[in-house]
C-alpha positions as a Markdown table, in Angstrom:
| # | Residue | x | y | z |
|---|---|---|---|---|
| 1 | Unk | 7.5 | -53.6 | -73.4 |
| 2 | Unk | 9.7 | -54.7 | -70.6 |
| 3 | Unk | 11.5 | -51.3 | -70.6 |
| 4 | Unk | 8.2 | -49.3 | -70.8 |
| 5 | Unk | 6.7 | -51.3 | -68.0 |
| 6 | Unk | 9.8 | -50.6 | -65.9 |
| 7 | Unk | 9.4 | -46.9 | -66.5 |
| 8 | Unk | 5.8 | -46.9 | -65.5 |
| 9 | Unk | 6.6 | -48.7 | -62.3 |
| 10 | Unk | 9.3 | -46.1 | -61.5 |
| 11 | Unk | 6.7 | -43.3 | -61.5 |
| 12 | Unk | 5.2 | -44.4 | -58.2 |
| 13 | Unk | 6.6 | -44.1 | -54.6 |
| 14 | Unk | 8.4 | -46.8 | -52.8 |
| 15 | Unk | 7.6 | -47.7 | -49.2 |
| 16 | Unk | 10.8 | -46.1 | -48.0 |
| 17 | Unk | 10.1 | -42.9 | -49.8 |
| 18 | Unk | 6.6 | -42.7 | -48.4 |
| 19 | Unk | 7.9 | -43.4 | -44.9 |
| 20 | Unk | 10.5 | -40.6 | -45.2 |
| 21 | Unk | 7.9 | -38.2 | -46.5 |
| 22 | Unk | 5.5 | -38.9 | -43.6 |
| 23 | Unk | 8.4 | -38.7 | -41.1 |
| 24 | Unk | 9.4 | -35.3 | -42.4 |
| 25 | Unk | 5.8 | -34.0 | -42.4 |
| 26 | Unk | 5.4 | -35.2 | -38.8 |
| 27 | Unk | 8.6 | -33.5 | -37.8 |
| 28 | Unk | 7.5 | -30.3 | -39.3 |
| 29 | Unk | 4.1 | -30.4 | -37.6 |
| 30 | Unk | 5.7 | -31.3 | -34.3 |
| 31 | Unk | 8.1 | -28.2 | -34.6 |
| 32 | Unk | 5.1 | -26.0 | -35.4 |
| 33 | Unk | 3.1 | -27.4 | -32.5 |
| 34 | Unk | 5.9 | -26.8 | -30.1 |
| 35 | Unk | 6.4 | -23.3 | -31.3 |
| 36 | Unk | 2.7 | -22.5 | -31.0 |
| 37 | Unk | 2.6 | -24.1 | -27.6 |
| 38 | Unk | 5.6 | -22.2 | -26.4 |
| 39 | Unk | 4.2 | -18.9 | -27.7 |
| 40 | Unk | 0.9 | -19.6 | -26.0 |
| 41 | Unk | 2.6 | -20.3 | -22.7 |
| 42 | Unk | 4.7 | -17.2 | -22.8 |
| 43 | Unk | 1.6 | -15.1 | -23.7 |
| 44 | Unk | -0.3 | -16.6 | -20.7 |
| 45 | Unk | 2.6 | -15.9 | -18.4 |
| 46 | Unk | 2.9 | -12.3 | -19.7 |
| 47 | Unk | -0.8 | -11.8 | -19.0 |
| 48 | Unk | -0.4 | -13.1 | -15.4 |
| 49 | Unk | 2.6 | -10.8 | -14.9 |
| 50 | Unk | 0.6 | -7.8 | -16.2 |
| 51 | Unk | -2.2 | -8.4 | -13.7 |
| 52 | Unk | 0.0 | -9.0 | -10.8 |
| 53 | Unk | 2.4 | -6.2 | -11.7 |
| 54 | Unk | -0.4 | -3.8 | -10.9 |
| 55 | Unk | -0.9 | -5.4 | -7.5 |
| 56 | Unk | 2.9 | -5.2 | -6.8 |
| 57 | Unk | 3.0 | -1.5 | -7.8 |
| 58 | Unk | 0.0 | -0.8 | -5.5 |
| 59 | Unk | 1.8 | -2.6 | -2.7 |
| 60 | Unk | 4.9 | -0.5 | -3.2 |
| 61 | Unk | 2.9 | 2.7 | -3.3 |
| 62 | Unk | 1.3 | 1.8 | 0.1 |
| 63 | Unk | 4.8 | 1.0 | 1.5 |
| 64 | Unk | 6.2 | 4.3 | 0.2 |
| 65 | Unk | 3.4 | 6.3 | 1.9 |
| 66 | Unk | 3.5 | 4.4 | 5.2 |
| 67 | Unk | 7.3 | 4.5 | 5.4 |
| 68 | Unk | 7.4 | 8.2 | 4.6 |
| 69 | Unk | 5.3 | 9.0 | 7.7 |
| 70 | Unk | 6.7 | 6.3 | 10.0 |
| 71 | Unk | 8.0 | 7.2 | 13.5 |
| 72 | Unk | 9.0 | 5.4 | 16.6 |
| 73 | Unk | 6.2 | 5.5 | 19.2 |
| 74 | Unk | 7.2 | 6.8 | 22.7 |
| 75 | Unk | 4.5 | 7.5 | 25.2 |
| 76 | Unk | 4.4 | 10.7 | 27.3 |
| 77 | Unk | 6.5 | 11.3 | 30.4 |
| 78 | Unk | 3.6 | 10.2 | 32.6 |
| 79 | Unk | 4.1 | 6.7 | 31.1 |
| 80 | Unk | 7.8 | 6.6 | 30.3 |
| 81 | Unk | 10.3 | 7.9 | 32.9 |
| 82 | Unk | 13.0 | 10.3 | 31.8 |
| 83 | Unk | 15.8 | 7.7 | 31.8 |
| 84 | Unk | 13.9 | 5.3 | 29.5 |
| 85 | Unk | 12.9 | 8.2 | 27.2 |
| 86 | Unk | 16.5 | 9.2 | 26.8 |
| 87 | Unk | 17.4 | 5.6 | 26.0 |
| 88 | Unk | 14.6 | 5.4 | 23.4 |
| 89 | Unk | 15.7 | 8.6 | 21.7 |
| 90 | Unk | 18.8 | 6.7 | 20.6 |
| 91 | Unk | 16.8 | 4.2 | 18.5 |
| 92 | Unk | 14.5 | 4.4 | 15.5 |
| 93 | Unk | 14.6 | 0.8 | 14.4 |
| 94 | Unk | 14.7 | -2.5 | 16.4 |
| 95 | Unk | 18.3 | -3.6 | 16.3 |
| 96 | Unk | 20.2 | -6.3 | 18.2 |
| 97 | Unk | 21.3 | -3.5 | 20.7 |
| 98 | Unk | 17.7 | -2.5 | 21.5 |
| 99 | Unk | 16.2 | -3.6 | 24.9 |
| 100 | Unk | 12.4 | -3.5 | 24.8 |
| 101 | Unk | 10.9 | -0.7 | 27.0 |
| 102 | Unk | 7.1 | -0.6 | 27.9 |
| 103 | Unk | 5.2 | 2.0 | 26.0 |
| 104 | Unk | 7.9 | 2.3 | 23.4 |
| 105 | Unk | 7.4 | 0.8 | 19.9 |
| 106 | Unk | 10.1 | 1.1 | 17.2 |
| 107 | Unk | 10.0 | 0.3 | 13.5 |
| 108 | Unk | 10.6 | -3.4 | 13.1 |
| 109 | Unk | 11.9 | -5.0 | 9.9 |
| 110 | Unk | 12.2 | -8.8 | 9.4 |
| 111 | Unk | 12.9 | -10.6 | 6.2 |
| 112 | Unk | 9.2 | -11.3 | 5.3 |
| 113 | Unk | 7.4 | -8.8 | 7.6 |
| 114 | Unk | 7.4 | -5.1 | 8.5 |
| 115 | Unk | 5.9 | -3.3 | 11.5 |
| 116 | Unk | 5.6 | 0.5 | 11.3 |
| 117 | Unk | 4.2 | 2.9 | 13.9 |
| 118 | Unk | 3.1 | 5.9 | 11.8 |
| 119 | Unk | 1.5 | 9.3 | 12.1 |
| 120 | Unk | -2.3 | 9.0 | 11.5 |
| 121 | Unk | -3.9 | 11.2 | 8.9 |
| 122 | Unk | -6.8 | 13.2 | 10.1 |
| 123 | Unk | -6.0 | 13.1 | 13.9 |
| 124 | Unk | -8.9 | 14.4 | 16.0 |
| 125 | Unk | -6.8 | 17.2 | 17.6 |
| 126 | Unk | -3.8 | 19.3 | 16.8 |
| 127 | Unk | -1.4 | 16.9 | 18.4 |
| 128 | Unk | -0.6 | 14.1 | 15.9 |
| 129 | Unk | -1.6 | 10.6 | 16.8 |
| 130 | Unk | 0.1 | 7.2 | 16.2 |
| 131 | Unk | -1.4 | 4.2 | 14.5 |
| 132 | Unk | 0.2 | 0.9 | 13.4 |
| 133 | Unk | 0.7 | -0.8 | 10.1 |
| 134 | Unk | 2.0 | -4.3 | 9.5 |
| 135 | Unk | 3.0 | -6.0 | 6.3 |
| 136 | Unk | 3.2 | -9.8 | 6.4 |
| 137 | Unk | 3.5 | -12.5 | 3.7 |
| 138 | Unk | 0.8 | -15.1 | 4.0 |
| 139 | Unk | 0.2 | -18.5 | 2.3 |
| 140 | Unk | -1.6 | -18.3 | -1.0 |
| 141 | Unk | 0.7 | -15.7 | -2.7 |
| 142 | Unk | -0.7 | -12.8 | -0.6 |
| 143 | Unk | 1.0 | -9.8 | 0.9 |
| 144 | Unk | -1.3 | -8.4 | 3.6 |
| 145 | Unk | -1.3 | -4.8 | 4.9 |
| 146 | Unk | -3.1 | -4.4 | 8.2 |
| 147 | Unk | -3.9 | -1.2 | 9.9 |
| 148 | Unk | -4.2 | -1.7 | 13.7 |
| 149 | Unk | -5.2 | 0.5 | 16.6 |
| 150 | Unk | -3.3 | 0.9 | 19.8 |
| 151 | Unk | -4.6 | -2.3 | 21.3 |
| 152 | Unk | -3.7 | -4.4 | 18.2 |
| 153 | Unk | -7.2 | -4.6 | 16.9 |
| 154 | Unk | -7.7 | -4.7 | 13.1 |
| 155 | Unk | -9.1 | -1.5 | 11.7 |
| 156 | Unk | -8.5 | -2.1 | 8.0 |
| 157 | Unk | -6.9 | -4.7 | 5.8 |
| 158 | Unk | -5.6 | -4.7 | 2.2 |
| 159 | Unk | -4.4 | -7.8 | 0.4 |
| 160 | Unk | -2.1 | -7.9 | -2.6 |
| 161 | Unk | -2.4 | -11.2 | -4.5 |
| 162 | Unk | -0.2 | -13.0 | -7.1 |
| 163 | Unk | 3.0 | -12.4 | -5.1 |
| 164 | Unk | 5.1 | -15.5 | -4.7 |
| 165 | Unk | 7.7 | -14.2 | -2.2 |
| 166 | Unk | 8.5 | -11.0 | -0.3 |
| 167 | Unk | 11.8 | -9.7 | 1.2 |
| 168 | Unk | 12.4 | -6.6 | 3.3 |
| 169 | Unk | 15.7 | -5.1 | 4.3 |
| 170 | Unk | 16.9 | -1.9 | 5.9 |
| 171 | Unk | 20.3 | -0.5 | 4.9 |
| 172 | Unk | 22.3 | 2.7 | 4.3 |
| 173 | Unk | 24.3 | 3.3 | 1.2 |
| 174 | Unk | 28.0 | 3.9 | 1.6 |
| 175 | Unk | 27.8 | 7.0 | -0.6 |
| 176 | Unk | 25.2 | 8.5 | 1.8 |
| 177 | Unk | 25.3 | 6.7 | 5.2 |
| 178 | Unk | 23.0 | 9.2 | 6.9 |
| 179 | Unk | 19.9 | 8.2 | 4.9 |
| 180 | Unk | 18.2 | 4.9 | 6.0 |
| 181 | Unk | 16.6 | 3.0 | 3.0 |
| 182 | Unk | 13.9 | 0.4 | 3.0 |
| 183 | Unk | 14.6 | -2.2 | 0.3 |
| 184 | Unk | 11.7 | -4.2 | -0.9 |
| 185 | Unk | 11.7 | -7.2 | -3.3 |
| 186 | Unk | 8.5 | -8.8 | -4.6 |
| 187 | Unk | 8.4 | -11.9 | -6.7 |
| 188 | Unk | 5.4 | -12.1 | -9.0 |
| 189 | Unk | 4.4 | -15.5 | -10.3 |
| 190 | Unk | 0.9 | -16.7 | -9.6 |
| 191 | Unk | 1.1 | -20.5 | -10.0 |
| 192 | Unk | -2.6 | -20.9 | -9.0 |
| 193 | Unk | -3.9 | -19.1 | -12.1 |
| 194 | Unk | -2.8 | -21.9 | -14.5 |
| 195 | Unk | -2.0 | -24.6 | -12.0 |
| 196 | Unk | 1.7 | -24.8 | -13.1 |
| 197 | Unk | 5.0 | -23.3 | -12.1 |
| 198 | Unk | 6.5 | -24.0 | -15.5 |
| 199 | Unk | 5.0 | -21.0 | -17.3 |
| 200 | Unk | 8.0 | -18.7 | -17.3 |
| 201 | Unk | 9.9 | -17.5 | -14.3 |
| 202 | Unk | 8.9 | -15.2 | -11.5 |
| 203 | Unk | 9.2 | -11.5 | -12.3 |
| 204 | Unk | 11.3 | -9.6 | -9.7 |
| 205 | Unk | 10.2 | -6.1 | -8.7 |
| 206 | Unk | 12.4 | -4.1 | -6.3 |
| 207 | Unk | 12.1 | -0.7 | -4.8 |
| 208 | Unk | 14.3 | 1.4 | -2.5 |
| 209 | Unk | 12.3 | 3.7 | -0.3 |
| 210 | Unk | 13.7 | 6.5 | 1.8 |
| 211 | Unk | 11.9 | 8.9 | 4.2 |
| 212 | Unk | 13.0 | 12.5 | 4.9 |
| 213 | Unk | 11.2 | 12.3 | 8.2 |
| 214 | Unk | 13.0 | 9.2 | 9.4 |
| 215 | Unk | 16.3 | 10.6 | 8.0 |
| 216 | Unk | 15.8 | 13.6 | 10.2 |
| 217 | Unk | 15.0 | 11.5 | 13.2 |
| 218 | Unk | 18.2 | 9.5 | 12.8 |
| 219 | Unk | 20.4 | 12.5 | 12.4 |
| 220 | Unk | 18.9 | 14.8 | 15.0 |
| 221 | Unk | 18.4 | 12.6 | 18.1 |
| 222 | Unk | 19.2 | 15.4 | 20.6 |
| 223 | Unk | 15.9 | 17.1 | 20.3 |
| 224 | Unk | 13.2 | 14.6 | 19.4 |
| 225 | Unk | 10.5 | 13.0 | 21.6 |
| 226 | Unk | 10.7 | 15.4 | 24.5 |
| 227 | Unk | 7.0 | 15.1 | 25.1 |
| 228 | Unk | 6.1 | 11.7 | 23.7 |
| 229 | Unk | 3.3 | 10.7 | 21.4 |
| 230 | Unk | -0.4 | 9.7 | 21.7 |
| 231 | Unk | -1.9 | 6.6 | 20.1 |
| 232 | Unk | -5.0 | 6.9 | 18.0 |
């Protein structure tokens, strides 16, 4: 009897065994929860990137179109004398060696902003007119493109959202130093969507944009801007 009773008592779980079983089960559930949570966060982050990637690609398309028809603005000889016009012919971009001249506006590139005089589509007469486009990074993860008239008044504005940071740079590659290139970097990571900056890392989108027209201006300075331009 004593031996049988001992065998019956051995069929149950001791407190230590139950504690170990519950601990293992909790550990397994915790691992599953963390895996599911991580999968959900990466899915959410991927969705944000997909939406903002479209905004970034649209911004780069605008930049490509604007830069391709960009040109320094030099007023006619009735506004700019011959000496200043000859000086202006040696510059396309604002550089440390450039001294501002009235009625002359060059392409200006800063780290987080870009200012482009450009030929206007649909000019009212045969002579092409000049209008101005600026790209600036504004608070709230917004890259703003503004189309301005000659007096600086806003004509049209397009905003690209979900962009955490912007960087512009002008350079020439050592393999082809005669071609100026606009380098653009956009960081896509909209923290405001989920209220957290821990959902993944910012997606970096870069583009190198060249312009045959600007390349021609840089390499053929002896003939350009003899009559000047007109603003729209």
